[in-house]
C-alpha positions in Angstrom: 98.3 149.2 80.7 98.2 150.5 84.3 95.0 152.1 85.5 95.2 155.9 85.6 92.0 156.9 87.4 91.3 154.0 89.8 93.7 152.6 92.4 93.4 149.1 93.8 95.3 147.3 96.6 94.5 144.2 98.7 95.3 143.6 102.3 93.7 141.4 105.1 91.2 140.0 102.5 89.9 143.4 101.6 90.3 144.9 98.1 90.5 148.7 98.5 89.4 150.5 95.3 89.8 154.2 95.2 88.3 156.5 92.5 91.3 158.8 91.8 90.4 161.9 89.8 90.4 164.3 92.8 90.8 167.4 90.7 87.3 166.9 89.2 85.8 165.4 92.4 86.3 161.9 91.1 83.7 162.5 88.4 83.4 159.8 85.7 84.8 159.7 82.2 84.7 156.6 80.1 88.2 155.5 81.1 87.5 155.7 84.8 84.3 153.7 84.4 86.2 151.0 82.5 88.9 150.9 85.1 86.4 150.6 87.9 84.7 147.7 86.1 88.0 146.0 85.7 88.9 146.4 89.3 85.6 144.9 90.5 86.1 142.0 88.1 89.5 141.4 89.4 88.2 141.5 93.0 85.5 139.0 92.1 87.9 136.6 90.6 90.5 136.7 93.4 89.9 134.1 96.1 92.1 136.1 98.4 89.6 139.0 98.3 86.7 138.4 100.6 85.3 142.0 100.8 85.6 145.2 98.8 86.0 148.8 100.1 85.2 151.5 97.6 86.1 155.2 98.3 87.2 158.4 96.6 90.4 160.3 96.7 90.5 163.9 98.0 87.5 165.7 99.3 84.7 163.9 97.3 83.4 160.4 96.9 82.2 160.9 93.3 80.5 163.9 91.6 78.9 161.8 88.9 79.5 162.3 85.2 82.3 164.6 84.1 80.2 166.9 81.9 83.3 168.2 80.2 83.9 164.7 78.9 80.6 164.6 77.0 80.6 168.0 75.5 80.6 167.6 71.7 83.3 169.1 69.6 82.4 172.1 67.4 80.1 170.9 64.6 79.8 167.4 66.0 76.5 165.8 67.0 75.5 165.6 70.6 76.5 162.4 72.3 73.8 159.8 72.9 73.5 159.8 76.7 71.7 156.4 76.6 74.8 154.9 75.0 76.9 156.4 77.8 74.6 155.0 80.5 74.6 151.6 78.8 78.4 151.4 78.3 79.8 153.1 81.3 77.4 153.1 84.3 75.2 150.0 83.9 78.1 147.6 83.9 79.5 149.1 87.1 76.2 148.9 88.9 75.7 145.3 87.8 79.2 144.5 88.9 78.5 146.0 92.4 75.3 144.1 92.8 76.4 140.7 91.4 79.9 140.4 92.9 79.2 137.7 95.6 81.4 139.5 98.2 80.3 142.3 100.4 81.0 145.8 99.2 81.5 148.7 101.6 81.4 152.3 100.3 83.3 154.9 102.4 81.7 158.2 101.4 84.2 160.9 102.3 82.4 163.9 100.8 79.9 164.7 98.1 78.2 161.8 96.3 76.3 163.4 93.4 74.3 162.0 90.5 75.7 158.7 89.4 78.1 158.9 92.3 75.3 158.8 94.8 73.6 155.9 93.1 77.0 154.1 92.9 77.2 154.3 96.7 73.6 153.1 97.1 74.5 150.1 94.9 77.0 148.9 97.6 76.0 146.6 100.4 77.0 149.0 103.2 77.6 152.8 103.2 79.7 154.4 105.9 79.7 158.1 105.5 81.6 161.0 106.9 79.5 163.7 108.8 80.8 166.0 106.0 79.3 163.8 103.3 76.1 164.5 101.3 74.1 162.8 98.6 72.5 164.7 95.7 70.3 163.4 92.9 71.6 166.3 90.8 70.2 165.0 87.4 67.1 167.2 87.5 69.2 170.4 87.5 70.3 169.7 84.0 67.1 168.1 82.7 68.1 164.5 83.2 66.7 161.5 85.1 68.4 159.5 87.9 70.4 156.7 86.2 72.8 154.1 87.5 69.9 152.4 89.2 68.5 155.6 90.8 64.9 155.1 89.8 65.1 151.5 90.9 66.8 151.8 94.3 65.5 155.1 95.7 61.8 154.0 96.0 63.0 150.8 97.6 65.2 152.6 100.1 62.9 155.5 101.1 59.5 155.0 99.5 57.9 156.7 96.5 57.2 160.1 98.2 60.8 160.7 99.4 62.3 159.2 96.2 60.2 161.7 94.2 61.4 164.5 96.4 65.0 163.5 96.0 64.8 163.0 92.2 62.7 166.0 91.3 64.0 168.7 93.7 67.6 167.5 93.7 68.2 168.9 97.2 71.4 168.0 99.1 70.8 165.2 101.6 73.2 165.4 104.5 74.7 162.1 105.6 73.0 162.3 109.0 69.6 162.6 107.3 70.4 159.8 104.9 71.1 157.6 108.0 67.8 158.6 109.6 66.0 157.7 106.4 67.6 154.2 106.4 69.6 154.8 103.3 73.0 154.2 104.7 74.6 152.1 107.4 76.7 154.4 109.6 77.9 158.1 109.9 81.2 158.9 111.7 83.4 161.9 112.2 85.5 162.7 109.1 88.7 161.7 110.9 87.3 158.3 111.8 85.9 157.4 108.3 88.8 155.3 107.0 89.2 153.4 110.3 85.5 152.7 110.6 85.0 151.6 107.0 88.2 149.5 107.0 87.2 147.8 110.2 83.8 146.9 108.8 85.3 145.6 105.6 87.8 143.4 107.5 85.0 142.1 109.8 83.1 141.1 106.7 86.2 139.6 105.1 86.5 137.2 108.1 83.0 136.0 107.8 81.7 133.0 105.6 82.2 134.7 102.2 80.2 132.1 100.2 77.3 132.5 102.6 77.3 136.3 102.4 77.4 136.0 98.6 74.4 133.8 98.6 72.6 136.2 100.9 73.3 139.0 98.4 72.1 136.8 95.5 68.9 136.1 97.4 68.2 139.7 98.2 68.7 140.7 94.6 66.3 138.0 93.4 63.7 138.9 96.0 63.4 142.4 94.5 61.4 141.0 91.5 60.0 137.7 92.8 56.7 136.4 94.1 56.6 134.8 97.5 56.4 131.3 96.0 59.2 132.0 93.6 61.4 133.4 96.4 60.7 130.4 98.7 61.8 128.1 95.9 64.9 130.2 95.3 65.8 130.2 99.0 65.6 126.4 98.9 68.2 126.2 96.3 70.4 128.8 98.0 70.3 127.0 101.3 71.2 123.7 99.6 74.3 125.4 98.1 75.2 127.1 101.4 74.9 123.8 103.2 77.6 122.3 101.0 80.2 124.9 101.8 83.3 124.4 104.0 82.4 127.4 106.0 79.0 125.9 107.0 80.8 122.8 108.2 83.3 124.9 110.2 80.5 127.0 111.7 78.7 123.9 112.9 81.9 122.3 114.3 82.7 125.5 116.1 79.2 125.8 117.6 79.4 122.2 118.9 82.9 122.7 120.2 82.0 126.0 121.8 84.8 128.0 120.0 85.0 130.8 117.6 84.8 129.6 114.0 87.6 130.2 111.5 86.1 130.8 108.1 88.1 130.5 104.9 85.5 131.8 102.4 85.1 128.4 100.8 
């Protein structure tokens, strides 16, 4: 069955994945979460895809959970929100962090709740000047999910993470850049061009090597120094056996620009 809420297309080595529920600011229901997970799995398995660009249709990136989708019917028990987190959001965040290809988020408008943390799970965030990030969970008595309590302190430190999570104030894109949370801020009209150019640049780089960098960074979040040194040894061994490493060395010796194939 064709996806209804997520659009995917591939060109120039980049899989462009668009959240497509603009009438509700691309907020999540279970179907959209499943479709996004499937789109990321397809990008991971496709050797022609060497980078991923994730964005939202319309005027928002993603407003988080569609609350209308979790309201119980009359007389029915309240849904278990832990089940929703486990089944809908956790698989998407894991997919973004474990796909061994770079992922660029093009944040075109508001990124709220799980939508904000979805963006922060990407490798690069390029945001419009009109974009903002909101940890909106506290306003309805919830906690930051989708990796929010994990990534926020690592991005900005405990004090600022607490501020964002407990006050739920809107963080403009420019301030997010100043705090080191995102990669780049551009004028709204330039967002698609800037994010696409970055994704294409990454797609032309040694994909296996970038994937191993990502694997190493993920592992380093929970490792001791000795554990990470040993892990790096194994990653470097694997990187040294790739065709792109061989091409990079040849190009260096021959004083030319390398042509990487992602192998």
